[in-house]
TORKOL-4160 file (C-alpha; in steps of 0.2 Angstrom, whole numbers, padded with zeros to 4 digits, m for minus):
228
<pt num="1" X="0060" Y="m0003" Z="m0088"/>
<pt num="2" X="0065" Y="m0017" Z="m0077"/>
<pt num="3" X="0061" Y="m0023" Z="m0059"/>
<pt num="4" X="0077" Y="m0027" Z="m0049"/>
<pt num="5" X="0075" Y="m0036" Z="m0033"/>
<pt num="6" X="0093" Y="m0036" Z="m0027"/>
<pt num="7" X="0110" Y="m0030" Z="m0032"/>
<pt num="8" X="0119" Y="m0038" Z="m0047"/>
<pt num="9" X="0135" Y="m0031" Z="m0054"/>
<pt num="10" X="0133" Y="m0042" Z="m0070"/>
<pt num="11" X="0115" Y="m0036" Z="m0073"/>
<pt num="12" X="0121" Y="m0018" Z="m0070"/>
<pt num="13" X="0134" Y="m0021" Z="m0084"/>
<pt num="14" X="0121" Y="m0027" Z="m0096"/>
<pt num="15" X="0110" Y="m0011" Z="m0095"/>
<pt num="16" X="0121" Y="0000" Z="m0106"/>
<pt num="17" X="0120" Y="m0013" Z="m0119"/>
<pt num="18" X="0101" Y="m0014" Z="m0118"/>
<pt num="19" X="0099" Y="0005" Z="m0119"/>
<pt num="20" X="0111" Y="0006" Z="m0134"/>
<pt num="21" X="0102" Y="m0008" Z="m0144"/>
<pt num="22" X="0085" Y="0001" Z="m0141"/>
<pt num="23" X="0092" Y="0018" Z="m0146"/>
<pt num="24" X="0098" Y="0010" Z="m0162"/>
<pt num="25" X="0081" Y="0002" Z="m0165"/>
<pt num="26" X="0070" Y="0017" Z="m0161"/>
<pt num="27" X="0082" Y="0031" Z="m0166"/>
<pt num="28" X="0076" Y="0042" Z="m0152"/>
<pt num="29" X="0082" Y="0046" Z="m0134"/>
<pt num="30" X="0081" Y="0031" Z="m0122"/>
<pt num="31" X="0081" Y="0030" Z="m0103"/>
<pt num="32" X="0082" Y="0015" Z="m0093"/>
<pt num="33" X="0070" Y="0015" Z="m0078"/>
<pt num="34" X="0074" Y="0003" Z="m0064"/>
<pt num="35" X="0061" Y="m0001" Z="m0051"/>
<pt num="36" X="0068" Y="m0008" Z="m0035"/>
<pt num="37" X="0058" Y="m0015" Z="m0020"/>
<pt num="38" X="0072" Y="m0012" Z="m0008"/>
<pt num="39" X="0082" Y="0004" Z="m0005"/>
<pt num="40" X="0098" Y="m0006" Z="m0005"/>
<pt num="41" X="0096" Y="m0011" Z="m0023"/>
<pt num="42" X="0089" Y="0006" Z="m0028"/>
<pt num="43" X="0105" Y="0014" Z="m0021"/>
<pt num="44" X="0116" Y="0002" Z="m0031"/>
<pt num="45" X="0107" Y="0005" Z="m0048"/>
<pt num="46" X="0107" Y="0023" Z="m0045"/>
<pt num="47" X="0126" Y="0024" Z="m0047"/>
<pt num="48" X="0132" Y="0029" Z="m0065"/>
<pt num="49" X="0138" Y="0014" Z="m0075"/>
<pt num="50" X="0154" Y="0017" Z="m0086"/>
<pt num="51" X="0157" Y="0007" Z="m0102"/>
<pt num="52" X="0172" Y="0003" Z="m0113"/>
<pt num="53" X="0164" Y="0015" Z="m0126"/>
<pt num="54" X="0173" Y="0032" Z="m0124"/>
<pt num="55" X="0161" Y="0045" Z="m0117"/>
<pt num="56" X="0146" Y="0033" Z="m0114"/>
<pt num="57" X="0141" Y="0032" Z="m0096"/>
<pt num="58" X="0123" Y="0026" Z="m0092"/>
<pt num="59" X="0114" Y="0035" Z="m0078"/>
<pt num="60" X="0098" Y="0025" Z="m0075"/>
<pt num="61" X="0082" Y="0032" Z="m0068"/>
<pt num="62" X="0079" Y="0023" Z="m0052"/>
<pt num="63" X="0063" Y="0022" Z="m0041"/>
<pt num="64" X="0065" Y="0014" Z="m0024"/>
<pt num="65" X="0054" Y="0013" Z="m0008"/>
<pt num="66" X="0059" Y="0030" Z="m0003"/>
<pt num="67" X="0051" Y="0037" Z="m0019"/>
<pt num="68" X="0035" Y="0028" Z="m0017"/>
<pt num="69" X="0022" Y="0035" Z="m0005"/>
<pt num="70" X="0014" Y="0024" Z="0008"/>
<pt num="71" X="m0005" Y="0023" Z="0004"/>
<pt num="72" X="m0016" Y="0018" Z="0018"/>
<pt num="73" X="m0032" Y="0025" Z="0012"/>
<pt num="74" X="m0044" Y="0016" Z="0000"/>
<pt num="75" X="m0048" Y="0033" Z="m0009"/>
<pt num="76" X="m0030" Y="0036" Z="m0012"/>
<pt num="77" X="m0029" Y="0019" Z="m0020"/>
<pt num="78" X="m0044" Y="0022" Z="m0031"/>
<pt num="79" X="m0037" Y="0039" Z="m0037"/>
<pt num="80" X="m0020" Y="0032" Z="m0042"/>
<pt num="81" X="m0021" Y="0013" Z="m0044"/>
<pt num="82" X="m0004" Y="0012" Z="m0053"/>
<pt num="83" X="0005" Y="0020" Z="m0039"/>
<pt num="84" X="m0005" Y="0009" Z="m0027"/>
<pt num="85" X="0002" Y="m0007" Z="m0036"/>
<pt num="86" X="0020" Y="0000" Z="m0034"/>
<pt num="87" X="0016" Y="0003" Z="m0016"/>
<pt num="88" X="0012" Y="m0015" Z="m0013"/>
<pt num="89" X="0029" Y="m0020" Z="m0021"/>
<pt num="90" X="0038" Y="m0007" Z="m0010"/>
<pt num="91" X="0028" Y="m0007" Z="0006"/>
<pt num="92" X="0017" Y="m0023" Z="0005"/>
<pt num="93" X="0024" Y="m0030" Z="0022"/>
<pt num="94" X="0013" Y="m0017" Z="0031"/>
<pt num="95" X="m0004" Y="m0024" Z="0033"/>
<pt num="96" X="m0013" Y="m0006" Z="0032"/>
<pt num="97" X="m0006" Y="m0004" Z="0015"/>
<pt num="98" X="m0013" Y="m0021" Z="0009"/>
<pt num="99" X="m0030" Y="m0018" Z="0017"/>
<pt num="100" X="m0031" Y="m0001" Z="0009"/>
<pt num="101" X="m0026" Y="m0008" Z="m0008"/>
<pt num="102" X="m0040" Y="m0022" Z="m0006"/>
<pt num="103" X="m0053" Y="m0010" Z="m0001"/>
<pt num="104" X="m0049" Y="0002" Z="m0015"/>
<pt num="105" X="m0050" Y="m0013" Z="m0028"/>
<pt num="106" X="m0067" Y="m0017" Z="m0022"/>
<pt num="107" X="m0074" Y="0000" Z="m0026"/>
<pt num="108" X="m0065" Y="0000" Z="m0044"/>
<pt num="109" X="m0072" Y="m0005" Z="m0061"/>
<pt num="110" X="m0075" Y="m0024" Z="m0061"/>
<pt num="111" X="m0065" Y="m0026" Z="m0077"/>
<pt num="112" X="m0049" Y="m0016" Z="m0071"/>
<pt num="113" X="m0048" Y="m0021" Z="m0053"/>
<pt num="114" X="m0042" Y="m0039" Z="m0056"/>
<pt num="115" X="m0028" Y="m0033" Z="m0067"/>
<pt num="116" X="m0022" Y="m0022" Z="m0054"/>
<pt num="117" X="m0022" Y="m0036" Z="m0042"/>
<pt num="118" X="m0012" Y="m0047" Z="m0054"/>
<pt num="119" X="0001" Y="m0034" Z="m0056"/>
<pt num="120" X="0003" Y="m0031" Z="m0038"/>
<pt num="121" X="0004" Y="m0050" Z="m0034"/>
<pt num="122" X="0017" Y="m0053" Z="m0047"/>
<pt num="123" X="0029" Y="m0039" Z="m0040"/>
<pt num="124" X="0025" Y="m0042" Z="m0022"/>
<pt num="125" X="0037" Y="m0050" Z="m0009"/>
<pt num="126" X="0032" Y="m0067" Z="m0002"/>
<pt num="127" X="0025" Y="m0059" Z="0014"/>
<pt num="128" X="0015" Y="m0046" Z="0004"/>
<pt num="129" X="0008" Y="m0060" Z="m0006"/>
<pt num="130" X="0002" Y="m0070" Z="0009"/>
<pt num="131" X="m0006" Y="m0054" Z="0016"/>
<pt num="132" X="m0015" Y="m0051" Z="m0001"/>
<pt num="133" X="m0022" Y="m0069" Z="m0001"/>
<pt num="134" X="m0027" Y="m0069" Z="0017"/>
<pt num="135" X="m0036" Y="m0052" Z="0015"/>
<pt num="136" X="m0044" Y="m0056" Z="m0002"/>
<pt num="137" X="m0050" Y="m0073" Z="0004"/>
<pt num="138" X="m0062" Y="m0064" Z="0016"/>
<pt num="139" X="m0070" Y="m0054" Z="0002"/>
<pt num="140" X="m0083" Y="m0059" Z="m0011"/>
<pt num="141" X="m0070" Y="m0058" Z="m0025"/>
<pt num="142" X="m0065" Y="m0074" Z="m0034"/>
<pt num="143" X="m0047" Y="m0068" Z="m0036"/>
<pt num="144" X="m0037" Y="m0072" Z="m0020"/>
<pt num="145" X="m0027" Y="m0087" Z="m0024"/>
<pt num="146" X="m0015" Y="m0093" Z="m0038"/>
<pt num="147" X="m0027" Y="m0106" Z="m0044"/>
<pt num="148" X="m0041" Y="m0094" Z="m0044"/>
<pt num="149" X="m0031" Y="m0080" Z="m0053"/>
<pt num="150" X="m0026" Y="m0093" Z="m0066"/>
<pt num="151" X="m0044" Y="m0098" Z="m0070"/>
<pt num="152" X="m0054" Y="m0082" Z="m0067"/>
<pt num="153" X="m0059" Y="m0074" Z="m0083"/>
<pt num="154" X="m0049" Y="m0086" Z="m0094"/>
<pt num="155" X="m0062" Y="m0087" Z="m0107"/>
<pt num="156" X="m0063" Y="m0068" Z="m0109"/>
<pt num="157" X="m0044" Y="m0066" Z="m0109"/>
<pt num="158" X="m0038" Y="m0080" Z="m0121"/>
<pt num="159" X="m0041" Y="m0070" Z="m0137"/>
<pt num="160" X="m0033" Y="m0054" Z="m0131"/>
<pt num="161" X="m0018" Y="m0064" Z="m0123"/>
<pt num="162" X="m0015" Y="m0073" Z="m0139"/>
<pt num="163" X="m0014" Y="m0057" Z="m0149"/>
<pt num="164" X="m0003" Y="m0049" Z="m0136"/>
<pt num="165" X="0009" Y="m0064" Z="m0137"/>
<pt num="166" X="0010" Y="m0064" Z="m0156"/>
<pt num="167" X="0014" Y="m0045" Z="m0156"/>
<pt num="168" X="0027" Y="m0048" Z="m0143"/>
<pt num="169" X="0035" Y="m0062" Z="m0153"/>
<pt num="170" X="0035" Y="m0051" Z="m0169"/>
<pt num="171" X="0043" Y="m0037" Z="m0160"/>
<pt num="172" X="0057" Y="m0048" Z="m0153"/>
<pt num="173" X="0060" Y="m0055" Z="m0170"/>
<pt num="174" X="0063" Y="m0037" Z="m0177"/>
<pt num="175" X="0074" Y="m0033" Z="m0162"/>
<pt num="176" X="0085" Y="m0049" Z="m0165"/>
<pt num="177" X="0087" Y="m0046" Z="m0183"/>
<pt num="178" X="0092" Y="m0028" Z="m0180"/>
<pt num="179" X="0104" Y="m0033" Z="m0166"/>
<pt num="180" X="0113" Y="m0045" Z="m0178"/>
<pt num="181" X="0114" Y="m0032" Z="m0191"/>
<pt num="182" X="0121" Y="m0019" Z="m0179"/>
<pt num="183" X="0134" Y="m0031" Z="m0172"/>
<pt num="184" X="0139" Y="m0036" Z="m0190"/>
<pt num="185" X="0135" Y="m0054" Z="m0187"/>
<pt num="186" X="0131" Y="m0063" Z="m0204"/>
<pt num="187" X="0118" Y="m0077" Z="m0204"/>
<pt num="188" X="0113" Y="m0090" Z="m0217"/>
<pt num="189" X="0096" Y="m0091" Z="m0225"/>
<pt num="190" X="0093" Y="m0106" Z="m0214"/>
<pt num="191" X="0096" Y="m0097" Z="m0198"/>
<pt num="192" X="0085" Y="m0082" Z="m0204"/>
<pt num="193" X="0071" Y="m0093" Z="m0208"/>
<pt num="194" X="0073" Y="m0101" Z="m0191"/>
<pt num="195" X="0071" Y="m0084" Z="m0183"/>
<pt num="196" X="0056" Y="m0078" Z="m0193"/>
<pt num="197" X="0047" Y="m0094" Z="m0191"/>
<pt num="198" X="0050" Y="m0096" Z="m0172"/>
<pt num="199" X="0034" Y="m0094" Z="m0161"/>
<pt num="200" X="0043" Y="m0096" Z="m0145"/>
<pt num="201" X="0046" Y="m0078" Z="m0139"/>
<pt num="202" X="0057" Y="m0084" Z="m0124"/>
<pt num="203" X="0068" Y="m0093" Z="m0136"/>
<pt num="204" X="0070" Y="m0077" Z="m0147"/>
<pt num="205" X="0073" Y="m0066" Z="m0132"/>
<pt num="206" X="0087" Y="m0078" Z="m0127"/>
<pt num="207" X="0095" Y="m0077" Z="m0144"/>
<pt num="208" X="0093" Y="m0058" Z="m0143"/>
<pt num="209" X="0102" Y="m0057" Z="m0126"/>
<pt num="210" X="0116" Y="m0067" Z="m0134"/>
<pt num="211" X="0117" Y="m0056" Z="m0149"/>
<pt num="212" X="0120" Y="m0041" Z="m0139"/>
<pt num="213" X="0137" Y="m0047" Z="m0134"/>
<pt num="214" X="0142" Y="m0061" Z="m0147"/>
<pt num="215" X="0154" Y="m0059" Z="m0161"/>
<pt num="216" X="0148" Y="m0073" Z="m0172"/>
<pt num="217" X="0132" Y="m0083" Z="m0176"/>
<pt num="218" X="0138" Y="m0098" Z="m0168"/>
<pt num="219" X="0139" Y="m0089" Z="m0151"/>
<pt num="220" X="0120" Y="m0084" Z="m0153"/>
<pt num="221" X="0112" Y="m0100" Z="m0160"/>
<pt num="222" X="0120" Y="m0113" Z="m0149"/>
<pt num="223" X="0115" Y="m0131" Z="m0152"/>
<pt num="224" X="0101" Y="m0137" Z="m0141"/>
<pt num="225" X="0107" Y="m0149" Z="m0127"/>
<pt num="226" X="0102" Y="m0167" Z="m0130"/>
<pt num="227" X="0088" Y="m0173" Z="m0119"/>
<pt num="228" X="0093" Y="m0186" Z="m0106"/>
């Protein structure tokens, strides 16, 4: 699953590679789900994506604004908070949508509601973010600004966050080693140790993206640029 804000031909061409790599790793059917905040982007990603592999044409599953209901009632938000989060992404420029979302959050479980707010804020357009902060600032909630969101509940979440990060890193390492094997890229023991001992998940994911199209190890593990 990916969220695509705008059209990108280069990104479209990468999706079949991602799907193929995941199919090889999981050994089960794979679908690519693209969520687009704009209908223009949704129409673009809904087009079939041909590849140079004979017979392999990727057809993504695409969700755009036309597929996401406009929720303007707090009870509807409570009944389906996941859909309400997507509604903020697609229709957050409408004040009634944001007001209903905030009203629904205030009636939800106190542990779950801040997370739904976080998801909505991260995927929202700038105008929707401003509306969220404006409306939330008039409530008794402590989560209505970037600073408050950063610090609210930090003590309770640190342990869980650390565990999630470790799991994500381990999964990225497995995906990278599999991608290198599938691509037939030989690596030295030194590079393998470098991969398995790396704790920077973003770095591993950078190597993984390179490995999906590279032909040799040097193309994957480029030397670091010297600091100026």
